[in-house]
C-alpha positions as CSV (number, residue, x, y, z in Angstrom):
1,E,21.6,7.2,6.4
2,C,21.2,4.8,9.1
3,P,24.8,4.0,10.7
4,S,22.5,2.0,13.6
5,G,21.1,-0.1,11.1
6,L,17.6,0.9,12.4
7,V,15.5,3.3,10.6
8,D,12.6,5.5,12.3
9,E,9.7,6.4,10.8
10,E,10.6,10.1,10.5
11,T,14.1,9.0,8.7
12,F,11.9,6.8,6.5
13,K,9.6,9.4,5.5
14,L,12.8,11.7,4.6
15,I,14.5,9.0,2.6
16,Y,11.1,8.0,0.8
17,A,10.2,12.0,-0.1
18,Q,13.3,12.0,-2.1
19,F,11.6,9.3,-4.9
20,F,8.5,11.7,-5.0
21,P,10.0,15.3,-5.0
22,Q,6.8,16.8,-6.7
23,G,4.6,15.8,-4.1
24,D,4.2,15.0,-0.2
25,A,4.8,11.2,0.4
26,S,5.0,11.4,4.1
27,T,1.5,10.1,4.8
28,Y,2.0,7.3,2.2
29,A,5.4,6.7,3.6
30,H,3.6,6.3,7.1
31,F,1.2,3.9,6.0
32,L,4.1,1.9,4.1
33,F,6.5,2.0,7.1
34,D,3.6,0.6,9.3
35,A,3.2,-2.4,6.5
36,F,7.4,-2.9,6.4
37,D,7.4,-2.8,10.8
38,A,6.3,-6.5,11.4
39,D,6.9,-6.6,15.0
40,R,5.6,-3.0,15.5
41,N,8.6,-1.7,17.6
42,G,8.4,1.7,15.5
43,A,11.7,1.0,13.7
44,L,12.5,-1.0,10.7
45,C,15.7,-3.1,11.0
46,F,17.3,-4.5,8.2
47,Q,15.6,-7.7,8.7
48,D,11.9,-6.2,8.6
49,F,12.9,-4.3,5.2
50,V,14.6,-7.6,3.7
51,I,11.5,-9.5,4.5
52,G,8.8,-7.1,3.2
53,L,10.6,-6.7,-0.2
54,S,11.4,-10.8,-0.3
55,V,7.6,-11.1,-0.1
56,L,6.8,-8.3,-2.6
57,L,9.3,-9.8,-5.2
58,R,9.6,-13.4,-4.4
59,G,6.4,-14.0,-2.7
60,T,3.3,-16.4,-3.9
61,V,0.8,-14.5,-5.4
62,Q,-1.4,-14.6,-2.0
63,Q,1.5,-13.6,0.3
64,K,1.7,-10.2,-1.9
65,L,-1.8,-10.0,-1.8
66,K,-1.7,-10.5,2.0
67,W,1.1,-7.8,2.1
68,A,-1.1,-5.4,0.1
69,F,-4.1,-6.0,2.3
70,N,-2.0,-5.3,5.2
71,L,-1.0,-2.0,3.7
72,Y,-5.0,-1.3,3.2
73,D,-6.3,-2.3,6.5
74,I,-4.6,0.6,8.2
75,N,-5.9,-0.3,11.8
76,K,-5.0,-4.1,11.3
77,D,-8.9,-5.2,12.3
78,G,-9.0,-7.5,9.4
79,Y,-11.3,-5.3,7.4
80,I,-10.6,-2.5,4.8
81,T,-12.9,0.2,5.5
82,K,-13.8,2.9,2.5
83,E,-12.4,5.4,5.3
84,E,-9.1,3.5,5.2
85,M,-9.2,3.3,1.7
86,L,-10.0,7.0,1.1
87,E,-6.9,7.7,3.4
88,I,-4.5,5.7,1.4
89,M,-6.0,7.1,-1.9
90,K,-5.7,10.7,-0.6
91,S,-1.9,10.0,0.3
92,I,-1.3,8.5,-3.2
93,Y,-2.8,11.4,-4.7
94,D,-0.7,13.7,-2.4
95,M,2.4,11.7,-3.1
96,M,2.0,12.0,-6.8
97,G,1.7,16.1,-6.5
98,R,-0.8,18.6,-7.7
99,C,0.2,18.6,-11.3
100,P,-0.3,14.9,-12.5
101,H,-1.1,14.5,-16.3
102,P,-4.0,14.5,-16.9
103,T,-5.0,17.1,-14.3
104,L,-7.1,15.2,-11.8
105,R,-10.3,16.1,-10.0
106,D,-10.6,16.7,-6.0
107,S,-13.2,14.0,-6.1
108,A,-10.8,11.4,-7.9
109,P,-9.5,9.5,-4.5
110,A,-13.3,9.2,-3.6
111,E,-14.2,7.8,-7.1
112,H,-11.5,5.4,-7.0
113,V,-12.8,4.1,-3.5
114,E,-16.2,3.5,-4.7
115,L,-15.1,1.5,-7.7
116,F,-12.6,-0.4,-5.4
117,F,-15.7,-1.1,-3.1
118,Q,-18.0,-1.9,-6.0
119,K,-15.3,-4.4,-7.3
120,M,-14.1,-6.0,-3.8
121,D,-16.9,-5.7,-1.6
122,R,-18.6,-8.7,-3.1
123,N,-21.4,-9.2,-0.1
124,G,-22.3,-5.3,-0.1
125,D,-21.6,-5.1,3.9
126,G,-19.2,-2.0,3.3
127,V,-16.0,-3.6,4.3
128,V,-13.6,-5.7,2.1
129,T,-12.2,-8.8,4.0
130,F,-9.1,-10.7,2.9
131,E,-10.9,-13.3,1.4
132,E,-13.0,-10.9,-0.9
133,F,-9.7,-9.0,-1.7
134,L,-8.1,-12.3,-2.7
135,E,-11.0,-13.6,-4.4
136,T,-11.6,-10.5,-6.7
137,C,-7.8,-10.1,-7.2
138,Q,-6.9,-13.5,-8.5
139,K,-10.0,-13.4,-10.8
140,D,-8.8,-10.0,-12.3
141,E,-6.1,-10.6,-15.1
142,D,-4.9,-6.9,-14.9
143,I,-4.2,-7.5,-11.3
144,M,-2.6,-10.7,-11.4
145,S,-0.2,-9.5,-14.3
146,S,1.1,-6.7,-12.2
147,M,1.7,-8.8,-9.1
148,Q,4.4,-10.8,-11.7
149,I,6.0,-7.5,-13.0
150,F,9.0,-7.9,-10.3
151,E,9.6,-11.9,-10.6
152,N,12.6,-11.6,-13.0
153,V,14.0,-8.4,-11.5
154,I,16.2,-10.4,-9.1
């Protein structure tokens, strides 16, 4: 797909959309592209992609959680806001398509954001810091077990 060895965002979106033909993956692919594009040059080289996958597959729990936090922190200011999390949640629902089973209400993304903030925003200031995110995730058995799913894949 990319003979030059570089993937621009539009090509990344086209490739990623093939995995989710039932929905619109373009917005989520944008967020994912930004998370992989560590040097912020607007293109993914093989090294960017491998480093990101390496963290997700072989990194420590803290490294994986830092990568996930970076994905959710859209404007990279060190905080996850409700608005950012809502954008991410909407993009996930769009990616899954309009016919998921069971059928979801239009308010489902906002409800997920509220649950996220109830759990993560420990001091109630309306934003989630990396420290809050890390502490909450490390105390949640379901999250911790999901972080280890891919450890034996490669």
